[in-house]
N, C-alpha and C positions, 0 to 999 in steps of 0.2 A: 437425250436424259432419261435414264433407266429410272424405273418406276421407284428403287429404293432411293437414289437422289433424289427424287420428286417430290417423296415424303420426306426425307432431310430437311429440303430448302423449306416445305410447308411448316414444319416444327421451328426452323429458326426463325421465319416469319411471325409466325406467333408468338414467340418471344419476346422480339424486338415489339412488335406491337402493344404486348403488356406493359413495355416501358412507357406507354402512354397516358398510365391510369392516375399519375398526378401523385403516388403515395411516397410516403419518405423512403420506401425500397427502391422506387424507381430512380432517382438522382443519379444522373449521368455526368456532373462534373466532380471527378475526384480530385483535382488538381487544387480544387478550393477548400478542400478539407485536410485537417492536418494527417500525416503518413506516419502510421504505426510504426513500421519497420525502421524509419527515423528516429523516433523517438524511444524505441528499444535502444537502437545504436547511442544515442545521448546518455542515456541512463546508466550504460556501460562506461562510456567516456568520463561521466560526473563522478563514476565509482573510482576511475582513475585518478580523479582529481583529490577525492576525500581520502583515497589510501594510495599513494603517488608511489610506493616504496614496493607495493604487492602487486599492484594490475597494470602496471608501466607496459609500453610497448616495449616488447622484447628488443627491437633494433636500437633504442635508445641505449646510449652510456652512461654510467652514473656522472662521468664529470661534465656531461651538457646535460643534465636531467633539469636543469632551471629554463634553458630556451627552448628544450622541448615542451615541458608543462605550459609554459608562455603560449607556443602555437597552438597546444591540444584546449587550453582555456578559449582563446580567440575561437579556435572552430567549433565548439559546443556553445557559444555566444552567438555566432553567426547561426546556427542552425535551428537552437532553440527560439531565437527572435523572428526566425521564417517561420517556424511551427505556430506560434503565438498571432503571427500576424494571420494567419492561415483560419485561425478557429477565431479569431476575432472578425474576420471578413465573412467567415461561414455564418458569422450570427448577426450580418447587416451593417459592419462599419465599412465606410469608404477605406480605399487601399491607403492614404494619405495618412488617415486616423489611426488606422489598426499599426501601421509601419511604428508611428511614432510611440502609440502606447506600448508596443511591443519592445520596442528599443529601452525604452524606461524602465519595464517592469524587468527585463534582461540585468540591466544593471543593477535594481535593486537586490535581487534575487542572488547574483552573484557578490554583490557584497555582504549579504549574508551567511557564505560558505564558512568563513571561520566560526561563525556560532552553531553553525549546523555541526561542523567537525570536533568540535568540542562536546558539543550533546553526545556524537556517537563514540567519542571515548569513555563517556561515562557508562555508554550501553555495553561497551568492549568491557569496561572494569565489573561492572555488574553481573556478566556473563562468567568472569572469569572468577569472580569470587562465590559466586551462585553455583557453581556446576564442579564439584569434585572430580569428575573425568577430564576438565579442561588443563591440558598440560603448560599451554603460554596462550598469548594473543596470536600468534600466526596462525597458530590452530583454529581460532576461534574465527578470526577473519575470513580464512579459507574454507571453512567446511560447514559453518552453522546456519542454517538456516534462518534463524531468528533474526540473526545480525544483517542478513543480508535484507530481510523484508522492513527491519526497522529502518535499516538506511536508504532504502527507496520511500519508505514513507518519509523520515525526515525531511527529504528533500521535496517530494511531491508537496507535503503539507507548508512549506514554505511558499510554494508557487500558488496553492491553494488560498492562502492569507492575503496573496498579492491579488487574488481575486480571477487568477488564469479558469478559465472555465476549460472541461474534458482534459487536457493535458495530466493533471495529478491522478485523474481517475484511471487515467492508461497505465499511467507508472506502477502505480498499486495494484493492478490489476494483472501487470506483466508479472510483480512478485508473488502475487497469489498463484497464479499460473505455475510458479517455478516450485513455489514452497509450502502451497496450500495452506499460505497464513494471509488472512484477508483483513487486511488495516485501511480503512477507508481515509482518505487523505484529510479529512476536515477532522478527524477525532484529536483532543490533545493530551498529550501524553508527556510526562514529565521525565526527568534527569534519572539516570540508572535503572531504565527499563530492560528486563531480562524476559527471553521468551524463551523455553526448554523443551527441544525437541519441535513444538510447536505446530504440526501438522493439523489441521481443522479448526485452527484458532478462526474466531469472526468478529472484528471490534469495530461497532458502527459507527455512523457519522458524528453523531453528538454524544460521545463518550469522551470522559473526561478522567485521565489516569494519573495520579499523584506519584510522587518521587519513591522509588525502591521498591517497584511494583514487580513481582514475580508471577506469569501465567506459564502452566503446563498447556500441554495439546489438548484439543478438544474443547476449549474454553469458548461459550459464546458470551458476548457483551454486548447484547442485543434490545429489539424492541419489544413492547409488551405486544403490540399488535399492529399489523402495518395495513390493516386492510381500509383504512381511511385515504389510502394512495396517495396522491399529490396534497390532496387537503391536510396531511401532517408536514409537508415542506417547511422548513425553518423554524418547526417545534421542538423540544426536548424528546428524545425517544431511548435514549440511552443510558447506562447507570454512570454513576461517578463512584470512582475507586480511589480513596484517598491514601494518604503515604504508608509506605510500609505492609503492604498488604499482599499476601500468597494466596493466589486460588489454584488448587490441583485439578488435575484433569478430567474433561468432560461434566465440570460446572456451566452450567446457563444463570445468567444474571440478567433481568430483563428490567426495562422501565425506566421512562426518564425522571419519574421521582425517587430511583431506588439508589442508595447510597450504598454503600460499603465502608465501614468507620476503618479509621486508623489503626493500623496494628493487628487487623483482624485476618483469621486463616480461614479460607474457603474449603472443605473437603470437597474429594472427588463426587463428581455423577449428583451435586447436589442441584435442586432447582429453586431459585430465589426471584421473589418479586417484590419485597417488601425492604425496608431499610434494616440494614445490621448494625448494631451498636458499634463503637472503637472497641479493640481489645477482646473480639469474640470469636470463638471459634464455631463453626455450623459442621456438621456431619451428618451422614446418614447414618439411622440406628444399621446396627450390624444386621446384615441379611439372612434368614435361616438359608444352610445350604442341605440340600439332600443329596444322598450317597445310595446309590442301588447299583445290586451286582448284576451285572447281566450274565444270562444265559450263554454259557459256550456253545 
C-alpha cells in the first residue's frame, strides 16, 4: 500500500469510527426513515390529481384519462401509505400498527381531496380577480409561484390535521425551496387566499388567516420572540389576520396576541406587534429623501 493509500484508509476508518458516537447524525438505518425524493414525487403526482388537465402524464390520451387517473390515485395512495408507515415506525410504532394507521389516514386524506380542490379553486379565483396582469386561469396555474405554494400547503395542511408527523413539513419546505414562500403546514388559511409575487413570505405555524386575504412579497407573519425554544411548543406565537385584509410588501406582523382587524390595509415595510382595529390603514410616514449631486 502506498503512503497516500494508507492515509486514505486512515481517514475512512476515522469517519466510520465517528459514526459510533450515538448522536442523532450517526443513525445508519435510512430505510426506516421517509424518503424525501419519494415525497417530492408524491407532491408532483398530487398536483396532477388536483389539476388533471394541466399536469397530466403526456402519454395519456384524453379518451382514457379516467382510468389513468384511477391508476395514478392508487399509485400515490400506495407510496404515501408507505412513507407514513416509515415515519410512524421511526417514532417507535411497531410495523403492524404503523401500517394500519397509515392506511386509515391515507384513506381519510384522499377522501378530502375534493374539498382541497374546492379551496384551490377559490385561490385561483382570488389570484385572477386580484391581479390585473393575469390573463387567464391557465397562466396562473402554470406560472404563479403563489398558487404552487398554496396548493402544496393545502395538501400538507390536511395531513397535518390528520396528525401525520414530518411529511407535511417536508412538503411545504419543498415548495419554500422552489418559490421562496414559507407556509407552515400548521397555519390556518381561509378561502380566496392570494399571494402576489411571493418571494420572501413567511407564515408561521400558529398563524390564522381569514378569507379574501391578499399578501405581497416579503411579508412576515411571525413570532414576537422564539428565544424560549421548545418551551413555546403548542402556544400561540403568530398573528391572526381577519377577513378582507391586504398586506403590502415587506410588512412584519408579529406575536400571538396580534390581530389585524377585518378590512384593514397594512402598508409596505411596517413593523406591527400590537392589534389593529378593523378597517384601519397602517402606513409608514413618508421618509425624507436626500439628493446629492456627485462630482463628475
